N, C-alpha and C positions, 0 to 999 in steps of 0.2 A: 438563444435556446440551445438545449443540449443536442449533440449530434445524434443522427439516427442510430437506434440500437442501444442508447444509453438509458440507464434507470436513474431517475432523479432522486427520489426519496423513499422512505419506508411508509409514507402516509397514503391514505386511500386514493388520492389522485396525484400522480407524479407532477403534473403540470401545476396543480394548485399549490403543492407544498414545496416547490423549488425555492421559494424565498421565505419560508416559515422559519421562525425561531422563537425561543422564549425570551422574554425581556425585550431589550432594544435590539432588533435584528439588523443584519446587514441589509442596507436598502437595496431592493431589487432593481434590475435594469428597467428603463422606461418601457411601459406596456406589459410588464410581467406581473401577473396577479399575485396578491398575497394569499395566505392560506390559513386554514384553521390548524389547531394543534395536530401534530403528526400522530398517526395511529399505527396499527400493526402492519408489518410487511405483508404484501399481497392481501389487500383489504377484504376480498371475498372470504366469508367465514369458512373455516375448514369443516368438512363433514363431521357430524357428531361422533361417528364411529372412529375417527382418527384421534380424538382427544384421549389422553391417558389419564384416567382419574385416580388411579392408585399411586400415591406419592412414592412408594418404594419402587414401583416399576418405572416411574418417571425419572427417579434418581439413578436407577440402573442404566437406563438409556442415555441419560446425560453423561454418566461416567464412561459409557462405551464410546460416545462421541469424542470425549477427551482422549481416550485410549487410541483412537484413530489419528489424533493430532500429535501425540507425544513423540512418535518416532521421527517427526519432522520439526521438532521444537528447536528454535534458535534461542539458546539460553545464555544469560550472563552469569549464571551460577551452575555451570556444567558439572560441578562436583556433587550436586544434589541428585540422588536417584529418584527423580520426581515420579509421582503417581497421580492419578486423577484427583485424589483427595487433597493434593497440594494446590488446587485451583478452585477454591470455594466460590469465588465471584463468577467464574465461567460456568460452574456447575449449576448455580442458581439461575443464571440467564438461560442456559440450555433447558433446564427443567421447566421454565416458564413457557418456552415454545412447545415443549412436549406435552405439557398438561393442557395446552390450548389446541393441540393438534395442528399447529402452524409449521410451515417450513422454517428451518433455522436460517437466520439472516446474519451473514458475516460482513464486516467492512474491513478493507485492507488498504490503508494509504501507501502509495508507492507508485512504481512505474512512471516516474516523472518525465524523463527524457534521457538521451544518451549523454555520457560524459563528453565534455568538449576536448578531451585529451585523445588524439588519434593513436597514441601508443597503447591505449587500453581497449578501444572499441573499433568496430569496422565501419561506422558511419553514424548518422543521426537518426536512423529509423529503426524500429524494432526488428530483431533478427531471430536466429535460432534460440538464443537465450530466452527471449520473451515467449516464443512459441512453446518451448518446453515447459517454462514456468507456468504459463496459463493453462496448458494441458494438465500439468500436475495439480493445480488448484481445482480445476474442473473435476479431475479424478477423485480428489478428496470429497467433493460434494457428492459425487456418485456413490462413493463408499459409505457416506453417511446415509444416503437414501436406501442402501441395502440393509442398514441397521434400523432405520427409522423412516418408514414409507413416505411421509410428507416431504422428506429430503431437505436440501439446503441450497441456498443461493448466496453468491458472493459478489459484493460490489467493489470493484477496483477503483479506488479513489485517486486518480492520477493528479499529482500535486506539482507538476513542473512549473506552471505559471505562478504558483504561490511564492517561489523563491528563484525564479529563472534569472532575474537581474543580479542576484547575489552569487550565482554559480557561473555567470557569464555565458549563458546559453540563449541564443536569439529566440524571441517569442514565436516566430514563424516555424522554427525547428520544433518547438514544443507542440505547436498545433499539428504539425505533420506527424510527429511521433504519436500523439494521442489519437488522431484520426486513423492511422495505420493500426494502432492497437485495437481499436474498435472493429476495424475491418478484419483483422486477424481472428478475433473472437468469432465473428460471423462466418468467416471462411472455414475455420477449423470445426465449426459446429459445437462450440463450447457453450451449451445452452444453460449452464448453471452460473455463468458469469455475465456481468454487465459493468458499465463504466459510469463514472461520475467525476466531473471536474468543475472548475469555476464557471464555465459556460452554463451549467445547470442552475447556478445560483444568481449570476450577474449578467447573463446573456452576452451581448457583444460590446459591452463597455470597453474602453481602452484598458489594456493590460495593467498599466501603471495605476489607474484608478481602482481597478479590482483589488490589486495588492494593497493599496492604501486603505481601502474600506475594510478588508479582512484584518489587516494589521491593527487598525484603530479599534475595531470592535472586539477582537479576541486575544491579541498577543500580550503576553506578560511583559513587564518592563525589563530593560537590560539590567537594571540594578537588582531586580528580583532574581534574575538568572545568575548573575555573578555571585550573589549570596548563596544560591543553591549549589553552585559548582564548588564552593568552599566547604560545604557540609554534607552534600549528598553524593555518594559514590557513583550511582547510576547516571546522574546528570554530568558528573565529571567525565565518566567514560564516554558518554555521548558527545560531549564537547571535544574531547581529544580525538575521537573517531572522525567527526566532521571536519575538524581542523586538518587532520591528515589528508582526507579526501580533497579538501579545497586546495591544499598545497600541491598534491599530485595533479589535480585537474586544471590548475592555472597555466595557461599557455601564453607565451609571449611576454612574460613579465621581465622588465628591463632593469629592475633594481637588484639589490643584494639579496642573498638568501635570508638573512635576518629580517630585512624589510618585508619580504614575501611572507614570512612566518607571522610577523606582526599583523599584516594586512589580513591574513587568513584567520587568525585568532579573532580579529574584530568581526569579520564576516560570519564566523562560526556562531557567535552569539545571535546575530540577526537571523541566520538559518534556523536555529532552534526556536527563536521567537515565532517565526512564520510557521514552522512545523507544528508547534503547540497550537497556534491559532487555527491551522487547518484541521488538526485533530478535534478541537473544540467545535468548529463549524460542523464537521461530520457528525459528531455526537449529538449536536443540536438538531440536525436534520434527520438523523437516523438513531433516535434515542434507544431503541430496543435491540440494536444489533450487537453481536459479539465482536469485540474489537481485536483484530489481529495486527501484527507489526512485523516489518522486515528487519527491525533492529533487535538485537539480543535483549531479552527481558528476564527478570527474576520470576520465580514461581510465586503465585499468589497476588500479583499486581493486576491492574485493570486490563492490560494488553497481553495477549499471548503471542510470543515471538515465533515466527514461522520461517523455516529455511526452504528456499525455493529450489535450489540446485546445489550439488556438491561443490565445495570450494575449500581450499586450505585455510583461508582467512574467513572468520565468522562474519566479517563486515562486507564481504564481496557480494555484489548483486549482478544480475544480468545486464543492467544498464551501466555498470562500471567495468565491464569485462567482455570477453568473447568465449564461445563454447568450443571445446575440443572434444571430439568424439574419439574414444579409445577403441582398439580392435575388439576388446571383450564386451563392447556394448555400453560401457560406462561413459558418462558425460561429465566434464569438469569445466569450471569457470576459471579462466586465466586472463592475464593481460594479453591483448592481441599480439603484441610484439613477442611475447614468450610462447604463445601458441604457434606462431608462425615459424619458430625455430624447430618445432617437432612435428608439425602437421602441414598438410596442403590446404589451400583455401578452396572452399566450396561455395558456389554461387547458387542462389535460388531466385527465380523470376528476374534474372538479370542483375541481381544485387549480391554483394558479399553477404554470406549467411553465417558461416562457421568454419572451423578447421576440422580435419580428420586425419588420423594417423593410419598408415598402411598396415 
């Protein structure tokens, strides 16, 4: 079952819908109930006075929500001076929430685990990078609430177990990371956030069995992905980015550099397969949610790319780096070994947390 404090699905009963899906679902863990079709987030009907019945007013509010997201957009087409009108899919989804008077529901796959490369991170548990990122996301939801009183909720879909074997991170480290992430949300009072992971769908089955079930049910074939890489620029960019991360994060490889690159290219396809599978599982369990992504995205596609913290590299995330606090109050994500050259290590609760400059 999901850890305390997690939110399982958008459907009327989280425990009922944890194993729901359309078509042939992922089989739930023994003892976990099946569920009816998923309904709207926060099943209790919104008060009638909160529903916005004027389509023009609903469209104005939806565009205002996009305007709140745009300054933090992670774009694969940064040359485009994007406006709310460039996101018709998201505008339609948001208008649906507004006309019903329901809180907006976002899903964000990410926050999987820390990189296994000690040159990049301070350990295997969430630290200042995750704390600041989660606080930022909660603040976005609060800002939406100031514009649209029913507000917003965001589901952090922690995906570490989905491909932990491919990135060479132990499953117990992933569990510890996910549990601390949930504890951090509770500790910091981030009431607009909740978490979702494979435990919400497949309970306490062995991790390898969970991965196999999700892969078999949702993942595209390797041949399909290879064909997309040849013709689709976004898929090629994702493949190259993941290959680079795998190459950087592989520790203790004894072969040649070219052998490592071949191995990481092979694993990159499998990571994308699992990532696509996880995304489809989330969409099946939370069909009404507005989908965010930590990867750069083009305007007008299904996912809206969101930047969590400032970094020189658009692909950098808090789980692949460490935080450096600057004297002027700015925070920056850097490789841990680079941050250590310019800042001093700060501990929090007896653990390394971040670096700061004097």
